[in-house]
Each structure stands twice: as structure tokens, then as C-alpha cells.
N, C-alpha and C positions, 0 to 999 in steps of 0.2 A: 434229121432234122430238127427246128427251132424246138427250142423248154417249151414246155405248155405254158401259156400265159396266167398270170394268176389275179385273182378277180379281186382290187381294190377294193375299201370298205365305200365310195364314192358310187360302185356301181349295184351295191346290193342294192337287192329290191326293197326289204322291208329298212333298211336302214334308212331310203331314200323318200320313204310314204311317215316315217316318224321323224327325224332331220326335224324340221320350219318347227312341230312341233316342242319338240323338245325343248329345239334356243329357244322360242321363241318364251315357254314358262322359265328359264334359268336366266334368259336377261332380265324378264319381269319382275323375278326373286329376286336378284342382286337390285335394282334399281330400287323398291321395296325398302332393302333393310337401311341401304342411303338418306330417303324420304320419310320414314314413319313417321319421327317426331313434330313432320310441318303437316302431314295428315287430321294429326290430330290437336292442332290448333285451328285447323282449318275448322274442325267439324265442334270445336267450343265457339267458335266467334261464329260462327251459322246456328249455334244453336241460344248466341244470347249475348254470352262474354263479352263483354265492353273492354276498350281501348284497343292496342294496336297489334300487331304479333307478339314483339318482342316482350311486350308485360302480359300478354295470356302468358305466355310460355312461360316466365319468369316467375307468376302466380302458380303454375301449374308445378313446378319445378320447388318452388316456399311450402306451397301448400299440402303434396300430396306427392312430394320425392318425384326424382330423378327419372325411375324407371316409370312412372305415369305416361313418360316420353312415349315408352313404345309400348303401352297397352293394345293389346288388338294386332301383335306382329303375329303372332300367329294367325290369328283369320288374314291378318292382310297377306301375308306366304298362300297358303290355303286358298284363298282370291286369285293369285298371282298364278297358282300353280291347277289354277283351273280354269278363270277366264284369259290371261294373257296366253298359256300353252294353247289353247285356244283358239282367240281371236286372232294372235300371230300365224298359228298354222292355217288356218282355212285361210287366213290373208294371203301368204305365202301360194297353196296351191292354184286360190282366183286368180291371182295374175299370173304366175303360170300357163292356167289356162287360155287365159284370155292373150297373152302373148304366145300360144301356141294360131290360139286363133290369128291373129293378125301377123303369125306369119313373121314375128320375132319386131317388128316395128314397134317404134315406143304405143305407150297409150296416151289416148287423149285423157283430156282431167278428166271427164264425165265418168269413163271406164274406173279412174284411179279413186274415184270419189263413189263410187257402188260396191266396188270390191271392198271398200273401206266399210262404208255403211251397213254392210251385208256380213263382213267379221266381227266386226263389234257386235250387231244384234245376236246371230248365232254365239257368240264369244258370253255375250254377256246374261244368257239364259244359265251356261252352263257352271256360270260363277254366282248367281244369285244369291244361290244360299250361304254361303260364306262372305257375301258383301255384306249381305241383312247383321249376318252374325259380329262382323267390324263396328259397322253403326253402333249397335248396339252397345258393344263394348264401352267401344271412346264415349256413347254419351251420358257412361252410366253412375257417370264421376260426377255429372250437372245438376241429378236429382237428390232430392229428401235421404237423408241415412234411410228415411224408414219402406220409401221405393226404389232404390237399389236393390240388383238385380244378383252383385256383387259376384260378377261368373269367374273363376280360376280358370278360364281358358278358350278357345274355339269350343273344343269336343264339349264342353258343362256347355256354352253358349247355344249352339245346335242343340243339343239333348235339351234343351229346356225350354224352347222356341217348339222343339216339336211335340212336347209334351203340354205344353200350355194352350199352343195352336193349330196341332195337328201336323200335318207335312206340310198343308197349303201353307200353313206360317209361315215356312221356309223362304216362300215366294212373293212376299208382301214386297208391294212397290216393284215385283220384277218386272211389270212392264214399261217403268218409268224410269228404271235399273238399261233397259234393251234398249230405249228411246236416246239416251243421255251416252250411250254405248254407244248407238248409230251415228251423234254428233261427233262424239270425240275423235272414233276412229277414222270416222268420214278427216273430218280437220288434218289430226296429228298423221298417217298413214298417206290421206292424199299428197298433204305437204313438202310431206319428206321425200316422196317418190319426185312431185314436179319440183323440188328446187336441186335434187341431186341434178335431176336431168340437165334444166338450165345452166347449175355449175360444173358438171361436166360440159358442156356446149364452150364455157367460155374460157377450157382449158382449169377449171378447180378440182382435184380429184384427193383423193386419198383421204386422211384425217382430216382435213382442212375440210373436204366439204361432206365428211360424216357429225361434226361436231356444227357447220354452218345450218344443213338442212335437218337437223334437229333440235335446234332453236327456232326456225321459224314455224319450226308442225307443235313444237309448244306452247308458241303461240296461238295459233290457230286452235289445237284440240282444248285449249281455254275458254276461248271465244265463244266458239260454237258449243259446250258442255256444260258452263257451268249455272247456265239457266236450271236444265234437265236435273244437274249434281244438287241443287238450294230444293227444288220439289221433293225432291226423292229422298233426301232428309231427312226433309219433314215428315213426308209419310214414312218413313222407316222405327224415327224413332217416336211416335207419338203412344204414349200409354191409350188403354179401354178406358172413359168415363165412369162411375161408379153404375150406370143403367145399360154398359156393355158396349155402349156406340162410341164413337173416335170423334177427335174434330172435323177431321179429313176423312168423305166418304171413298174419292178416289182423285185421281191426278188432274182430272179438272176441274174436281169442287177445291183441291189447294193453288193449281195455277188462278182460278177467280176470286177464290179469298186474299192471298197473296195479293192480286192486284187492287183489289180493292183496299186493303191495310197501306199498301207501300206504293204503289204505281210501281212500272216495267221495272225500273231504276234496284227494287227491290229486289229482284231475280240476281243483280250482279254483288248483292249481299259478301264484302271478301274478296270480293276479285284479286287485289294485289296478295293477297294470302294465297287465294288460289291458283292464283298462277302462276308465282313462287311452288307449290308445291307440283302440279300438275307436268307443267312446263319444265322444271329440271328429270321429272318421272319420264315423262313422256322420252326426253335425253341419255337420260343414263341406259334407259329399256333400249334405245336404237344406235348407243354406240355400243353397249356390251354384247347389242343383237352379232353389227355389223365387226367385232372383233372376236367371236364366238365361230363366226362364218371365216371369219379372213384365216382365224389360224384352223380351223378344220380342213380348210384348203391347201394349206401350206402339208400337213401332213394327209395330206391325199383323199380326207376324209368328206 
């Protein structure tokens, strides 16, 4: 009789379930290590720093040291380990389900957008506490010395938020974070899938298609999500006034005050920096994810 067939890792049901989440988290964490300095420059510009991205980065290095550009890296990595693990894993599962329903036929753009919206919103719920601690750590240097929280790392930031605001404080701005994530992932993941499909139809495949599709995905992710990111940053960085109230009562109040103060273009404050930060992160995440998947496939995983 023929020898019994050995089961490869690719056939393991547990690995199949875990793989999209693990790969998603690793790709997001890899991209964050590359992009982190651009993120802190973006936050400083949104919080009122004057000048362009290069002058703001130079001022940070001169006044606070090079290491400041990596402020919040622990929170950034935790955010990717929660948010990106969830959003890319959930997205892969939704796409697999829809492909099954469509009997393997390519998904229409509307279904791709729906998959991106759902994955972004659900992923953001998991990532909200890490996202809040990252914003607080990055904004700390903009506060007067007496008002700084002087966080030593993400654990300190999270414990301080819980101590002062309770567990609910970890989810300040969570609805806005979720809406922003839905907009970003709808743009990023739907555009990436659609661009890859169109390139394949035109004979463009492999690494060229990965880079091209991820570039297009980066633009749409930035364009759709910046207004929500601007409001989210304003809500998350605010401190209570002496009477215990906040400048903004919530998402709609912040939108209204921003419109009144600067009109609709105020929401696109720092767009060049935001694009330079979001687009490469989206690109690196998608490129790293494709390479991880290709390597695993080559080794039968």
C-alpha cells in the first residue's frame, strides 16, 4: 500500500484560522518600524507646529533629540499587534467568505468596499486603547512642561489613563477612531484588490503589481481618512479644563467647531505629511504581507 500522506502545515485547521491574523499583525508592525518618525511629525503639525515636515522634524531632533522621532514606538507596535492583526485578519476571512458565495468569481467593487469597511471598524475597536496611548505619548512634547504627563512607555500611558479616567477612558474617541478606520480600510483594501485585479487583466503581475496596487491603495486610504484622523487627533489630545469639561463634547461638536474656525479644508491640515505617512505605511504593510504570504506558500505553509 502507498505510504500514508503526511499533512502539511497548510492543511492544519488551526494554522489556517490563525495565519491571516498573524501575517496581518507582522506586516503592520514591520511597516510601523519604518514609518514611525513621519507619524510623530504628522501629529505635531496637526497640533499646531509651524513650518513644513522637514523643518518640524529638524526642530524635534535639535530641541528634543533624535530618539523623540520614535516616541510612542511601543504604543505604535501594540496598536499594530491589535488593530492591524484584527483588521487584516478579518478582511481576509470576509473576502474568503464572499469568494465562496460568488463561487470563485471576482468580487464587485461594492463588496470589496464593504469588506474594507467592516474590517476597519471591527479592527479599530481592538486597537483603540493602544491608539489613544500613542496619540497621548506623541502629543506630550507639545504641552507646557508643568502639564506634561512624561510617560515612560505604553504600559505607563495605559495605566495612567485607567487611573485617571477609568477603563472607559481607554476608549475616548473610539467611535471616531472606528469611523476613520472604516474610511481608511475601505480606501486601502478595496483599492488594492481592485488595482491588482485590473493589473492582472492587463498582464501585470508579481512584485510590480504589488507595488503599483499598494501605491494606489495608499492614496485612497489617505484621501478618505484624513478628515476623520484630524477630528480623532483633536478629541484624543484634549485635556480637561479647570472645571472638568472639555473643549469638544464629541465627534459632531468637534466637526462643527472645526468647520466654523477654518472651513472644510481645515480637515485636510497637513495632507502632504499625512499622505507621506499613510501611503508608505499602507504600501509597506501590503508589500510585506504579500512577501510573507509568498514565502509561506513556497515552504508549504
